[in-house]
Backbone as XML, in Angstrom:
<?xml version="1.0"?>
<chain id="A" units="angstrom">
  <residue number="1" name="UNK">
    <atom name="N" x="-115.176" y="-103.149" z="15.144"/>
    <atom name="CA" x="-114.461" y="-103.228" z="13.889"/>
    <atom name="C" x="-113.003" y="-103.489" z="14.185"/>
  </residue>
  <residue number="2" name="UNK">
    <atom name="N" x="-112.423" y="-104.356" z="13.448"/>
    <atom name="CA" x="-111.022" y="-104.684" z="13.646"/>
    <atom name="C" x="-110.277" y="-104.426" z="12.352"/>
  </residue>
  <residue number="3" name="UNK">
    <atom name="N" x="-109.270" y="-103.570" z="12.413"/>
    <atom name="CA" x="-108.443" y="-103.277" z="11.241"/>
    <atom name="C" x="-107.423" y="-104.392" z="11.059"/>
  </residue>
  <residue number="4" name="UNK">
    <atom name="N" x="-106.693" y="-104.337" z="9.970"/>
    <atom name="CA" x="-105.719" y="-105.375" z="9.666"/>
    <atom name="C" x="-104.620" y="-105.452" z="10.721"/>
  </residue>
  <residue number="5" name="UNK">
    <atom name="N" x="-104.239" y="-104.346" z="11.280"/>
    <atom name="CA" x="-103.187" y="-104.355" z="12.294"/>
    <atom name="C" x="-103.376" y="-103.199" z="13.267"/>
  </residue>
  <residue number="6" name="UNK">
    <atom name="N" x="-102.618" y="-103.241" z="14.347"/>
    <atom name="CA" x="-102.755" y="-102.221" z="15.390"/>
    <atom name="C" x="-102.402" y="-100.822" z="14.898"/>
  </residue>
  <residue number="7" name="UNK">
    <atom name="N" x="-101.388" y="-100.719" z="14.037"/>
    <atom name="CA" x="-100.986" y="-99.403" z="13.524"/>
    <atom name="C" x="-102.112" y="-98.773" z="12.705"/>
  </residue>
  <residue number="8" name="UNK">
    <atom name="N" x="-102.766" y="-99.577" z="11.893"/>
    <atom name="CA" x="-103.881" y="-99.075" z="11.087"/>
    <atom name="C" x="-105.044" y="-98.681" z="11.982"/>
  </residue>
  <residue number="9" name="UNK">
    <atom name="N" x="-105.298" y="-99.486" z="13.002"/>
    <atom name="CA" x="-106.372" y="-99.182" z="13.951"/>
    <atom name="C" x="-106.116" y="-97.831" z="14.627"/>
  </residue>
  <residue number="10" name="UNK">
    <atom name="N" x="-104.873" y="-97.604" z="15.066"/>
    <atom name="CA" x="-104.522" y="-96.324" z="15.703"/>
    <atom name="C" x="-104.688" y="-95.164" z="14.729"/>
  </residue>
  <residue number="11" name="UNK">
    <atom name="N" x="-104.281" y="-95.388" z="13.486"/>
    <atom name="CA" x="-104.391" y="-94.352" z="12.456"/>
    <atom name="C" x="-105.856" y="-93.954" z="12.247"/>
  </residue>
  <residue number="12" name="UNK">
    <atom name="N" x="-106.726" y="-94.948" z="12.172"/>
    <atom name="CA" x="-108.154" y="-94.686" z="11.988"/>
    <atom name="C" x="-108.716" y="-93.928" z="13.186"/>
  </residue>
  <residue number="13" name="UNK">
    <atom name="N" x="-108.406" y="-94.412" z="14.377"/>
    <atom name="CA" x="-108.908" y="-93.755" z="15.590"/>
    <atom name="C" x="-108.410" y="-92.320" z="15.698"/>
  </residue>
  <residue number="14" name="UNK">
    <atom name="N" x="-107.145" y="-92.086" z="15.360"/>
    <atom name="CA" x="-106.606" y="-90.719" z="15.408"/>
    <atom name="C" x="-107.342" y="-89.798" z="14.445"/>
  </residue>
  <residue number="15" name="UNK">
    <atom name="N" x="-107.619" y="-90.290" z="13.246"/>
    <atom name="CA" x="-108.356" y="-89.475" z="12.269"/>
    <atom name="C" x="-109.760" y="-89.151" z="12.777"/>
  </residue>
  <residue number="16" name="UNK">
    <atom name="N" x="-110.424" y="-90.141" z="13.358"/>
    <atom name="CA" x="-111.782" y="-89.929" z="13.859"/>
    <atom name="C" x="-111.793" y="-88.975" z="15.048"/>
  </residue>
  <residue number="17" name="UNK">
    <atom name="N" x="-110.817" y="-89.097" z="15.913"/>
    <atom name="CA" x="-110.735" y="-88.184" z="17.058"/>
    <atom name="C" x="-110.432" y="-86.761" z="16.598"/>
  </residue>
  <residue number="18" name="UNK">
    <atom name="N" x="-109.592" y="-86.634" z="15.572"/>
    <atom name="CA" x="-109.304" y="-85.314" z="15.012"/>
    <atom name="C" x="-110.581" y="-84.714" z="14.428"/>
  </residue>
  <residue number="19" name="UNK">
    <atom name="N" x="-111.344" y="-85.535" z="13.713"/>
    <atom name="CA" x="-112.610" y="-85.062" z="13.135"/>
    <atom name="C" x="-113.574" y="-84.634" z="14.233"/>
  </residue>
  <residue number="20" name="UNK">
    <atom name="N" x="-113.619" y="-85.393" z="15.320"/>
    <atom name="CA" x="-114.503" y="-85.031" z="16.429"/>
    <atom name="C" x="-114.094" y="-83.685" z="17.013"/>
  </residue>
  <residue number="21" name="UNK">
    <atom name="N" x="-112.802" y="-83.463" z="17.189"/>
    <atom name="CA" x="-112.325" y="-82.177" z="17.697"/>
    <atom name="C" x="-112.675" y="-81.036" z="16.758"/>
  </residue>
  <residue number="22" name="UNK">
    <atom name="N" x="-112.526" y="-81.275" z="15.456"/>
    <atom name="CA" x="-112.865" y="-80.249" z="14.481"/>
    <atom name="C" x="-114.367" y="-79.976" z="14.473"/>
  </residue>
  <residue number="23" name="UNK">
    <atom name="N" x="-115.171" y="-81.018" z="14.626"/>
    <atom name="CA" x="-116.621" y="-80.831" z="14.671"/>
    <atom name="C" x="-117.024" y="-80.054" z="15.923"/>
  </residue>
  <residue number="24" name="UNK">
    <atom name="N" x="-116.372" y="-80.336" z="17.043"/>
    <atom name="CA" x="-116.623" y="-79.553" z="18.261"/>
    <atom name="C" x="-116.314" y="-78.076" z="18.020"/>
  </residue>
  <residue number="25" name="UNK">
    <atom name="N" x="-115.241" y="-77.809" z="17.269"/>
    <atom name="CA" x="-114.885" y="-76.424" z="16.953"/>
    <atom name="C" x="-115.962" y="-75.777" z="16.081"/>
  </residue>
  <residue number="26" name="UNK">
    <atom name="N" x="-116.509" y="-76.535" z="15.134"/>
    <atom name="CA" x="-117.588" y="-76.015" z="14.280"/>
    <atom name="C" x="-118.795" y="-75.653" z="15.143"/>
  </residue>
  <residue number="27" name="UNK">
    <atom name="N" x="-119.153" y="-76.537" z="16.041"/>
    <atom name="CA" x="-120.309" y="-76.285" z="16.913"/>
    <atom name="C" x="-120.084" y="-75.034" z="17.754"/>
  </residue>
  <residue number="28" name="UNK">
    <atom name="N" x="-118.884" y="-74.889" z="18.298"/>
    <atom name="CA" x="-118.577" y="-73.688" z="19.093"/>
    <atom name="C" x="-118.676" y="-72.426" z="18.239"/>
  </residue>
  <residue number="29" name="UNK">
    <atom name="N" x="-118.187" y="-72.502" z="17.005"/>
    <atom name="CA" x="-118.251" y="-71.351" z="16.100"/>
    <atom name="C" x="-119.704" y="-70.973" z="15.807"/>
  </residue>
  <residue number="30" name="UNK">
    <atom name="N" x="-120.532" y="-71.976" z="15.556"/>
    <atom name="CA" x="-121.937" y="-71.708" z="15.250"/>
    <atom name="C" x="-122.648" y="-71.150" z="16.478"/>
  </residue>
  <residue number="31" name="UNK">
    <atom name="N" x="-122.409" y="-71.746" z="17.637"/>
    <atom name="CA" x="-123.034" y="-71.261" z="18.871"/>
    <atom name="C" x="-122.553" y="-69.861" z="19.235"/>
  </residue>
  <residue number="32" name="UNK">
    <atom name="N" x="-121.297" y="-69.582" z="18.937"/>
    <atom name="CA" x="-120.732" y="-68.279" z="19.268"/>
    <atom name="C" x="-120.831" y="-67.283" z="18.135"/>
  </residue>
  <residue number="33" name="UNK">
    <atom name="N" x="-121.611" y="-67.628" z="17.135"/>
    <atom name="CA" x="-121.791" y="-66.765" z="15.968"/>
    <atom name="C" x="-120.464" y="-66.453" z="15.287"/>
  </residue>
  <residue number="34" name="UNK">
    <atom name="N" x="-119.683" y="-67.514" z="15.063"/>
    <atom name="CA" x="-118.417" y="-67.372" z="14.353"/>
    <atom name="C" x="-118.645" y="-66.992" z="12.905"/>
  </residue>
  <residue number="35" name="UNK">
    <atom name="N" x="-117.578" y="-66.651" z="12.249"/>
    <atom name="CA" x="-117.703" y="-66.211" z="10.854"/>
    <atom name="C" x="-118.033" y="-67.389" z="9.944"/>
  </residue>
  <residue number="36" name="UNK">
    <atom name="N" x="-118.719" y="-67.081" z="8.883"/>
    <atom name="CA" x="-119.090" y="-68.082" z="7.888"/>
    <atom name="C" x="-117.834" y="-68.771" z="7.351"/>
  </residue>
  <residue number="37" name="UNK">
    <atom name="N" x="-116.807" y="-67.997" z="7.086"/>
    <atom name="CA" x="-115.557" y="-68.534" z="6.546"/>
    <atom name="C" x="-114.959" y="-69.574" z="7.497"/>
  </residue>
  <residue number="38" name="UNK">
    <atom name="N" x="-114.911" y="-69.262" z="8.800"/>
    <atom name="CA" x="-114.347" y="-70.194" z="9.776"/>
    <atom name="C" x="-115.171" y="-71.476" z="9.869"/>
  </residue>
  <residue number="39" name="UNK">
    <atom name="N" x="-116.489" y="-71.328" z="9.862"/>
    <atom name="CA" x="-117.369" y="-72.496" z="9.955"/>
    <atom name="C" x="-117.177" y="-73.402" z="8.742"/>
  </residue>
  <residue number="40" name="UNK">
    <atom name="N" x="-117.180" y="-72.831" z="7.561"/>
    <atom name="CA" x="-117.038" y="-73.627" z="6.341"/>
    <atom name="C" x="-115.657" y="-74.279" z="6.280"/>
  </residue>
  <residue number="41" name="UNK">
    <atom name="N" x="-114.626" y="-73.557" z="6.674"/>
    <atom name="CA" x="-113.272" y="-74.118" z="6.692"/>
    <atom name="C" x="-113.197" y="-75.316" z="7.633"/>
  </residue>
  <residue number="42" name="UNK">
    <atom name="N" x="-113.769" y="-75.182" z="8.826"/>
    <atom name="CA" x="-113.769" y="-76.286" z="9.783"/>
    <atom name="C" x="-114.614" y="-77.460" z="9.282"/>
  </residue>
  <residue number="43" name="UNK">
    <atom name="N" x="-115.745" y="-77.172" z="8.653"/>
    <atom name="CA" x="-116.579" y="-78.250" z="8.104"/>
    <atom name="C" x="-115.833" y="-79.022" z="7.019"/>
  </residue>
  <residue number="44" name="UNK">
    <atom name="N" x="-115.097" y="-78.310" z="6.191"/>
    <atom name="CA" x="-114.305" y="-78.971" z="5.153"/>
    <atom name="C" x="-113.247" y="-79.875" z="5.782"/>
  </residue>
  <residue number="45" name="UNK">
    <atom name="N" x="-112.635" y="-79.418" z="6.864"/>
    <atom name="CA" x="-111.630" y="-80.222" z="7.558"/>
    <atom name="C" x="-112.256" y="-81.480" z="8.155"/>
  </residue>
  <residue number="46" name="UNK">
    <atom name="N" x="-113.447" y="-81.338" z="8.736"/>
    <atom name="CA" x="-114.158" y="-82.497" z="9.302"/>
    <atom name="C" x="-114.462" y="-83.501" z="8.195"/>
  </residue>
  <residue number="47" name="UNK">
    <atom name="N" x="-114.983" y="-83.010" z="7.100"/>
    <atom name="CA" x="-115.346" y="-83.870" z="5.981"/>
    <atom name="C" x="-114.134" y="-84.636" z="5.456"/>
  </residue>
  <residue number="48" name="UNK">
    <atom name="N" x="-113.018" y="-83.946" z="5.292"/>
    <atom name="CA" x="-111.792" y="-84.577" z="4.806"/>
    <atom name="C" x="-111.303" y="-85.641" z="5.780"/>
  </residue>
  <residue number="49" name="UNK">
    <atom name="N" x="-111.305" y="-85.330" z="7.065"/>
    <atom name="CA" x="-110.851" y="-86.294" z="8.072"/>
    <atom name="C" x="-111.725" y="-87.547" z="8.063"/>
  </residue>
  <residue number="50" name="UNK">
    <atom name="N" x="-113.038" y="-87.368" z="7.947"/>
    <atom name="CA" x="-113.945" y="-88.519" z="7.908"/>
    <atom name="C" x="-113.760" y="-89.336" z="6.630"/>
  </residue>
  <residue number="51" name="UNK">
    <atom name="N" x="-113.582" y="-88.650" z="5.502"/>
    <atom name="CA" x="-113.340" y="-89.355" z="4.242"/>
    <atom name="C" x="-112.078" y="-90.203" z="4.330"/>
  </residue>
  <residue number="52" name="UNK">
    <atom name="N" x="-111.017" y="-89.625" z="4.857"/>
    <atom name="CA" x="-109.753" y="-90.363" z="4.964"/>
    <atom name="C" x="-109.884" y="-91.557" z="5.899"/>
  </residue>
  <residue number="53" name="UNK">
    <atom name="N" x="-110.596" y="-91.391" z="6.991"/>
    <atom name="CA" x="-110.822" y="-92.517" z="7.903"/>
    <atom name="C" x="-111.606" y="-93.615" z="7.184"/>
  </residue>
  <residue number="54" name="UNK">
    <atom name="N" x="-112.632" y="-93.229" z="6.455"/>
    <atom name="CA" x="-113.434" y="-94.202" z="5.712"/>
    <atom name="C" x="-112.627" y="-94.949" z="4.672"/>
  </residue>
  <residue number="55" name="UNK">
    <atom name="N" x="-111.816" y="-94.229" z="3.915"/>
    <atom name="CA" x="-110.979" y="-94.878" z="2.905"/>
    <atom name="C" x="-109.970" y="-95.821" z="3.554"/>
  </residue>
  <residue number="56" name="UNK">
    <atom name="N" x="-109.430" y="-95.436" z="4.693"/>
    <atom name="CA" x="-108.480" y="-96.297" z="5.398"/>
    <atom name="C" x="-109.166" y="-97.575" z="5.869"/>
  </residue>
  <residue number="57" name="UNK">
    <atom name="N" x="-110.390" y="-97.457" z="6.361"/>
    <atom name="CA" x="-111.144" y="-98.633" z="6.811"/>
    <atom name="C" x="-111.402" y="-99.581" z="5.642"/>
  </residue>
  <residue number="58" name="UNK">
    <atom name="N" x="-111.893" y="-99.050" z="4.533"/>
    <atom name="CA" x="-112.191" y="-99.889" z="3.374"/>
    <atom name="C" x="-110.912" y="-100.487" z="2.803"/>
  </residue>
  <residue number="59" name="UNK">
    <atom name="N" x="-109.858" y="-99.699" z="2.716"/>
    <atom name="CA" x="-108.575" y="-100.183" z="2.211"/>
    <atom name="C" x="-108.042" y="-101.322" z="3.072"/>
  </residue>
  <residue number="60" name="UNK">
    <atom name="N" x="-108.138" y="-101.159" z="4.371"/>
    <atom name="CA" x="-107.685" y="-102.195" z="5.300"/>
    <atom name="C" x="-108.485" y="-103.480" z="5.108"/>
  </residue>
  <residue number="61" name="UNK">
    <atom name="N" x="-109.789" y="-103.344" z="4.955"/>
    <atom name="CA" x="-110.639" y="-104.520" z="4.740"/>
    <atom name="C" x="-110.296" y="-105.207" z="3.425"/>
  </residue>
  <residue number="62" name="UNK">
    <atom name="N" x="-110.027" y="-104.426" z="2.383"/>
    <atom name="CA" x="-109.657" y="-105.002" z="1.089"/>
    <atom name="C" x="-108.337" y="-105.759" z="1.198"/>
  </residue>
  <residue number="63" name="UNK">
    <atom name="N" x="-107.360" y="-105.168" z="1.881"/>
    <atom name="CA" x="-106.070" y="-105.836" z="2.059"/>
    <atom name="C" x="-106.249" y="-107.135" z="2.835"/>
  </residue>
  <residue number="64" name="UNK">
    <atom name="N" x="-107.087" y="-107.102" z="3.847"/>
    <atom name="CA" x="-107.368" y="-108.287" z="4.658"/>
    <atom name="C" x="-107.994" y="-109.381" z="3.789"/>
  </residue>
  <residue number="65" name="UNK">
    <atom name="N" x="-108.913" y="-109.009" z="2.927"/>
    <atom name="CA" x="-109.580" y="-109.974" z="2.049"/>
    <atom name="C" x="-108.621" y="-110.573" z="1.028"/>
  </residue>
  <residue number="66" name="UNK">
    <atom name="N" x="-107.714" y="-109.758" z="0.531"/>
    <atom name="CA" x="-106.750" y="-110.240" z="-0.460"/>
    <atom name="C" x="-105.746" y="-111.185" z="0.189"/>
  </residue>
  <residue number="67" name="UNK">
    <atom name="N" x="-105.305" y="-110.851" z="1.400"/>
    <atom name="CA" x="-104.304" y="-111.661" z="2.087"/>
    <atom name="C" x="-104.847" y="-113.040" z="2.461"/>
  </residue>
  <residue number="68" name="UNK">
    <atom name="N" x="-106.086" y="-113.111" z="2.903"/>
    <atom name="CA" x="-106.689" y="-114.380" z="3.333"/>
    <atom name="C" x="-108.194" y="-114.331" z="3.082"/>
  </residue>
  <residue number="69" name="UNK">
    <atom name="N" x="-108.595" y="-114.520" z="1.824"/>
    <atom name="CA" x="-110.000" y="-114.331" z="1.456"/>
    <atom name="C" x="-110.981" y="-115.231" z="2.210"/>
  </residue>
  <residue number="70" name="UNK">
    <atom name="N" x="-110.606" y="-116.483" z="2.431"/>
    <atom name="CA" x="-111.532" y="-117.394" z="3.120"/>
    <atom name="C" x="-111.756" y="-116.965" z="4.567"/>
  </residue>
  <residue number="71" name="UNK">
    <atom name="N" x="-110.681" y="-116.645" z="5.256"/>
    <atom name="CA" x="-110.787" y="-116.215" z="6.658"/>
    <atom name="C" x="-111.532" y="-114.885" z="6.758"/>
  </residue>
  <residue number="72" name="UNK">
    <atom name="N" x="-111.202" y="-113.968" z="5.859"/>
    <atom name="CA" x="-111.843" y="-112.650" z="5.879"/>
    <atom name="C" x="-113.346" y="-112.773" z="5.667"/>
  </residue>
  <residue number="73" name="UNK">
    <atom name="N" x="-113.739" y="-113.648" z="4.757"/>
    <atom name="CA" x="-115.169" y="-113.813" z="4.481"/>
    <atom name="C" x="-115.901" y="-114.364" z="5.702"/>
  </residue>
  <residue number="74" name="UNK">
    <atom name="N" x="-115.260" y="-115.275" z="6.429"/>
    <atom name="CA" x="-115.871" y="-115.839" z="7.638"/>
    <atom name="C" x="-115.952" y="-114.798" z="8.750"/>
  </residue>
  <residue number="75" name="UNK">
    <atom name="N" x="-114.873" y="-114.029" z="8.931"/>
    <atom name="CA" x="-114.811" y="-113.055" z="10.021"/>
    <atom name="C" x="-115.651" y="-111.822" z="9.745"/>
  </residue>
  <residue number="76" name="UNK">
    <atom name="N" x="-115.440" y="-111.221" z="8.600"/>
    <atom name="CA" x="-116.073" y="-109.946" z="8.271"/>
    <atom name="C" x="-117.413" y="-110.127" z="7.572"/>
  </residue>
  <residue number="77" name="UNK">
    <atom name="N" x="-117.567" y="-111.252" z="6.914"/>
    <atom name="CA" x="-118.761" y="-111.520" z="6.123"/>
    <atom name="C" x="-118.993" y="-110.442" z="5.057"/>
  </residue>
  <residue number="78" name="UNK">
    <atom name="N" x="-117.885" y="-109.976" z="4.472"/>
    <atom name="CA" x="-117.956" y="-108.994" z="3.393"/>
    <atom name="C" x="-117.407" y="-109.624" z="2.122"/>
  </residue>
  <residue number="79" name="UNK">
    <atom name="N" x="-118.162" y="-109.545" z="1.062"/>
    <atom name="CA" x="-117.681" y="-110.015" z="-0.226"/>
    <atom name="C" x="-116.919" y="-108.880" z="-0.902"/>
  </residue>
  <residue number="80" name="UNK">
    <atom name="N" x="-116.221" y="-109.224" z="-1.958"/>
    <atom name="CA" x="-115.507" y="-108.205" z="-2.726"/>
    <atom name="C" x="-116.500" y="-107.178" z="-3.263"/>
  </residue>
  <residue number="81" name="UNK">
    <atom name="N" x="-117.658" y="-107.646" z="-3.674"/>
    <atom name="CA" x="-118.683" y="-106.739" z="-4.194"/>
    <atom name="C" x="-119.154" y="-105.763" z="-3.113"/>
  </residue>
  <residue number="82" name="UNK">
    <atom name="N" x="-119.308" y="-106.262" z="-1.891"/>
    <atom name="CA" x="-119.727" y="-105.388" z="-0.786"/>
    <atom name="C" x="-118.652" y="-104.357" z="-0.455"/>
  </residue>
  <residue number="83" name="UNK">
    <atom name="N" x="-117.394" y="-104.791" z="-0.481"/>
    <atom name="CA" x="-116.299" y="-103.847" z="-0.245"/>
    <atom name="C" x="-116.262" y="-102.779" z="-1.328"/>
  </residue>
  <residue number="84" name="UNK">
    <atom name="N" x="-116.466" y="-103.211" z="-2.558"/>
    <atom name="CA" x="-116.501" y="-102.270" z="-3.677"/>
    <atom name="C" x="-117.619" y="-101.247" z="-3.480"/>
  </residue>
  <residue number="85" name="UNK">
    <atom name="N" x="-118.774" y="-101.714" z="-3.047"/>
    <atom name="CA" x="-119.912" y="-100.825" z="-2.806"/>
    <atom name="C" x="-119.595" y="-99.836" z="-1.682"/>
  </residue>
  <residue number="86" name="UNK">
    <atom name="N" x="-118.956" y="-100.317" z="-0.606"/>
    <atom name="CA" x="-118.552" y="-99.425" z="0.483"/>
    <atom name="C" x="-117.591" y="-98.353" z="-0.018"/>
  </residue>
  <residue number="87" name="UNK">
    <atom name="N" x="-116.629" y="-98.775" z="-0.832"/>
    <atom name="CA" x="-115.661" y="-97.831" z="-1.388"/>
    <atom name="C" x="-116.370" y="-96.771" z="-2.220"/>
  </residue>
  <residue number="88" name="UNK">
    <atom name="N" x="-117.283" y="-97.197" z="-3.068"/>
    <atom name="CA" x="-117.996" y="-96.251" z="-3.928"/>
    <atom name="C" x="-118.901" y="-95.326" z="-3.122"/>
  </residue>
  <residue number="89" name="UNK">
    <atom name="N" x="-119.390" y="-95.791" z="-1.989"/>
    <atom name="CA" x="-120.203" y="-94.951" z="-1.114"/>
    <atom name="C" x="-119.403" y="-93.750" z="-0.629"/>
  </residue>
  <residue number="90" name="UNK">
    <atom name="N" x="-118.111" y="-93.947" z="-0.421"/>
    <atom name="CA" x="-117.253" y="-92.869" z="0.076"/>
    <atom name="C" x="-116.826" y="-91.893" z="-1.013"/>
  </residue>
  <residue number="91" name="UNK">
    <atom name="N" x="-116.874" y="-92.332" z="-2.261"/>
    <atom name="CA" x="-116.373" y="-91.452" z="-3.328"/>
    <atom name="C" x="-117.443" y="-90.600" z="-3.943"/>
  </residue>
</chain>
């Protein structure tokens, strides 16, 4: 997957890596019989991080399509309708 620019790509990767770290913490809590409150709090953080990464990916793709629709369609093979569907999948 290629984002619109390097800064956006780094932002997405950072969010995903943060989510992975939070998920590792959830697994450790469950394996170590952590408290329900801690597990749920960490799960909420993972979910939020993944949602934000997803929205950033879809937003980047939409911006790419708007800036150069013909090129974007050839490269990504995503129509506006498909992008809309991806966006709605996240909400």
